[in-house]
C-alpha angles and dihedrals in degrees: 000000000000092000089054094051092043091054090045091051093052090046091051091049091052088047090054094047097044096076092044092052092043090052092047093058111092111256088001096251093165115072117221088245092065092049089052092049092048090049093050092051092050097042097038129096094277096066123006097005097211095123114060121195100216126157100280092046089048091051091054091049091052088053087052090053091047093051091046092058094037088060092043092051091047090058092056123089106210090211091064090057090062100046121094096278093044092053089047088056090052094049090047090054093048091052091048092048090050093050093048091049094052093045090051092050091062096031109036093183100146107024137024139201132045090312095043097095090050093049089050096045090051096051093046096052102046132117119200092221094163089053091045096053096074091043091051091049091049089052093048092240102123107108094022125111091253092046092050092051092049088054092046096050095031095054091061088047086057104036097038094060093042094055091038091052091050091050104036102034099041120118090219127082119278091244092051093047092049091053091050090052091047090052091048091051093052092048090053091047092050093050091049094048093048093049093044094049095047090051094047093049091040090228123196090262094050093049088049091053094048093047093052099037096102097037127086087279094066088195096177092054092045092050090051092049090048090055091046095050093043092057094038090051091050089051092049096045091055095040096251118141112269090229088072092057094045094048091049091050088057091051091049094051091050088051091054093044106029093162090054127232118242090194094055093041092054091051093049094045090051091051097041101040094034097061121344104050096049092052090054092053094046090048091048090053091048090062090060114101105205091187089059090049089051089054091049110031091142091061091053090052093047091053094051093046090050090047091056091045094049101033112022099043099046091050091048091048091048092050091046093053099038115109093226098037106039093087091061113110113264088242092058093045089053092046092054091048092050095049089052091053091067108112136178126113097054092045088054091051095044098045089047091055091043094051093047093051095044098251091118138022121246093240092055089045090053092049090049093052089048091050089050089052089051090057089055085063106037103035098054088043093052090042092053090048091051091048094055096038091098090064091050094049093214093184092057089044092053092049092050092048092050092051092047108025094168090063097044097122093049093049095051091046089055091052091049089051088055090053091049091048093049091049091049094049090051092052094048091049090047089052091050091050090051092050091052088048091066095051113103127196126231093254090063095246121118098226094179090055088076090053091048092049087051088052090050093052091048088050093057096041095050102110098174101061108008086230139049115277119233092254092054092048091050092049092047092047091049091050092049091054092047090050091049091051091049091049091051091049093051089050090053092050091050090050 
C-alpha cells in the first residue's frame, strides 16, 4: 500500500509540474501530454524505478484511458460521420488498412505469425483522437473547419482499429465475436434511447437529476460515470478493448445531450484531466523501455516513416480530391493529415495483445510504443507549423532570402513577426467577439448571438483557409457594432 501511494504521489507531482514546464517553454512547442510520457519513461521501472505500475495504479490508468475516450466520443456528432466527408474518412482508413496489410505480408518487420499482418496494419492506421482533443483545444482548433475535418478523419482512425482489433484479434470465433459486438451495440443504443426519452419528456427521474446536479449528490456526473463504467465493464467481461466501451459511452452521452452541457463538461474535464488522464499518460510512458529504443533506433524511424506513408499521404490525397475539401489550402490539408497521424493508445493496446500472444517480442512492442509517443510530440508540432504557415508566407521569405542571402536571419525573423502579429490580432478580435456575445439587450433577446452564429457558419464554410482571416473578422466585428448601435437607436425612438 505504501508503494502504491508513493507512486501516486510522484505521478501527481509530475502532473502538477507538466503544465508549468510546458508554459515556460517559448511558444509552447511541447504538449503537456509529451512531458507526462517522458516523465513516465524516466521515472518508470525501466530507468529510475520510482514509479511502479501495480494493480491499483493500473486501474487508475485504465480509468484515465476510459475518460479520455469518453470525452473524445462526446465531442463527435455521429451525423457528421455519415456525411460525405465522414464517409470519405472511412474509405480512406479502409484503403490505408488494406495497403498496410499487403505491405506487412511481404515485409513482416514488426509482427510475425498468421496474425502479424493484422497487427501491423492496425498500428499503422491509427489516430490517437483522444490524445488529440486536448491538443486541438489548446490550439483553438475545435469548431473550426480544420478541427472538424481532423475529428471526421481521426474518428475512423480510432474507431476502425478498435472494431478491427475486436473482430480480427479475438480468440473467439468470428461469429461469436460478431454477436457480442451486436449485443454491445444494442446495449449502447438502449441506454441512449432511455436517457434521451427521459430528457425529452422531463420525467421524474430527469427532473431529480437536474435538481440535484449541483448539490453534493452530483447526480449528472454520477449518471455519466455509471454509463461509462457499464459499457467499459461489458467490454472487459467479453474481452473487448475498454476503449470501445469508453468511446461508445461518449457517443451515448452526446445522443442524450445533443446540444451539449457546459456545466457537465466542466465537471467531467475537472475530474478527468485533474487526476485520471495524467495518470494514464505517465503509466503509458512507464511502459517505454528507452534502452530498447536505443538498441533499435532504426525500427522507431521505420515505424514513423511508414505511418506517414500509410496515414498522412492517403488523408492528404483524400482531402485534395474531395469535392468539399479540395479548395482548402495545401497547408491546411497537410495540417489535418499530420494531426491524424498522431498515434498512441491503440498502439499500446495492440502491441500489448500481440506481445502476450507471441506475435511480437516485448522489445519491439516497447520500441513501437516509444515511436507512437514520439508522434504525439512531432506530428501536432508539424501540423501547427503547417497551419500557421500562411501567415508566415514561406515562399516569399525564401525568395527574399535567395535575393539577399546575407540578410537571411533578419528576413525570416520579419516573417515570424508577421505570424505573431496575425495570431495576436486574431486573439484580440476573438476576445472582442466573446465579450459582445455576453451582452444582452433590454428586450431579453441576444441580438448579437445571431451574428455570432453567422460567423460560426462562415468559419466552417471557409474552404480557402479553414478559418476566418483577420480582415473578415474585422469586417464582421465592425458590422456587429454597427448593427448593435442601430438596434439601440431604434429602442430609443420607440421609448
